[in-house]
C-alpha positions, 0 to 999 in steps of 0.5 A: 878397508875397501878404496873410497870414492870420488865426488860424483862425476857430474860435480864436475861439470855441473853450472850449478855446482860451481855456482854452489862452490862460488857462494859457499866455498870461494866466498867464504875462505881464505885465498892467495891474491898476490904478494907485498911486492905488488905495493912496494910503497904507501899509495899504490894499488894491485888487482887480483882475484878471490873466486869470481870476486875482483879484488882491489888491494891498496896501500894508504899514504899510511902504509896500511894495507886494504882489501875491497871488492874491486867494484864500482857502488854505482854501476858495478864496473870493475875499477882498477886492472892494473897494479901501480902508483895511485892518489885515489881509484877512479871508475872508468864508467862514470869517475866515481872516485874512491879513497885508498881507504875505500871511502867515496871520494866524489861522484859527479852530478850527485849534488843534484841527487835528493838524499845522496848519501856518500857514506854509504856509498863506500867501497865493500871492505874484504879481510884481509892478511899476510903470511911473509909477502903473501897476501890472502883474502877472504870475502866472507863476512868476519872470518877466522884469522888466517892463522887458523887457516894456516895452522903449522903450515908455516912452521913446516915451510921454514924446517925446509930451510925456507924464510918467506921473509927473506925471499925475493919474487922472480916472476908470475907463470899463468895457465889455463886449462879446459877442466874443472878447478876441482880436477886441477887441484886433485891432480895437485894432491897426489904423485900417484900419477909422478912415475908415468907422467912426470919423468923429469919430476921423478928423476929428481925426486923418490916418489915410491909410495913409501918414500913419498910421505903424506900428511893432512892438516885441517884446513891445509895437506902437504906432501914430502918428497925426498931427494932421489938417490942417484938423481938425473937430469937437467935441474940441480936439485942438491943445495940447503933445501934438502927435499921437496914440500908440496902443500894444499891451503884449502880452497885452492892455493897450492905451494911447491917448494923445490929441493936445492937453493931457498924458493918457493912458489904459491898461487891459486887455482881460479873457476872460469867455467864449470869447465874452465880453470885459470891458474898462476904460480907466483916464484920466489928465490934466495936473493943470492939464488944463482941465475942459471939454476933459476932458470933450470928450476923454472925450466924443469917446472915449466916441463911438469906444469905442461905435463898436467895439462895434458893429463886433467883435460883428459881426465875432463873429456872422460868425467863428463861423459855421464856413463859412470858416476863415480871413481876410486881413490887409493892410499897414495890419493888420500889427500884428495879424500880430505881435498873433497870432503872439505868441499862437501861440508862447505856444500852441505 
């Protein structure tokens, strides 16, 4: 069977394609926006993003978690930029204020306006759901439950020896790339490049094609890397988590579990432009994890991230040339083909 083909190279640099992707993918799919530790108590708020839509997370006085478009109904200003404790949300532009359940509380000078209907000008709600401490938002109207997207993913993570409910948040790491968001996702979805590009990772995990396992589900895909016999390096991968798991939830959520003590990092890949992407990863560890081990893992993971930055930016320079129309995908890149099919389905 011949190799499958990539998406058209033009789709990695065309702003009109990104516009379609925002409309037909990011405004219809579940995306990770943050964690419950950002709203630790009633009457708190946090800011996030789903695609290009700013997201406002709130926990009201009764403790209920909600999500809204983080945009004032007056003139469209972004409302909240930082996490924190708040009883209400006030727009920094003209001081329209909202209850944490989204209702418009007050609008200065509205008393002098004929037929001003405050009840119709509450914040625009988004669907919200959680998996353990992980908060997902879907901007679309009446989406299917998050559980349909996650499928058996929670079971697979638990099978690695990771109880997501028992993890403690450690830190958020941010990064940016001069590359299309799909290039960044596709780089995550294969380890064909690992032997040459990630020597530190290859010293810890067995990345041979016959050992490194790939699996596809409807809305997510998985990679499994067993611990390498005779592993080496500054990072000690021995512990209750015996192998690496790397999951991707369509359209843009990456999940990493490294061997060793229970750990998990999760975060979205966010388009900033046709050829610019930002990303963050929230790192979680077992509460009793050794601080030195955590530091070593973060350093090891950071090196891999730096190496990936060089790769995706180099690839972007190539695909934007316009001379070659598309590339090919081998069996070891079949999770890219899975991702590409989902993108094509949504854009069709």
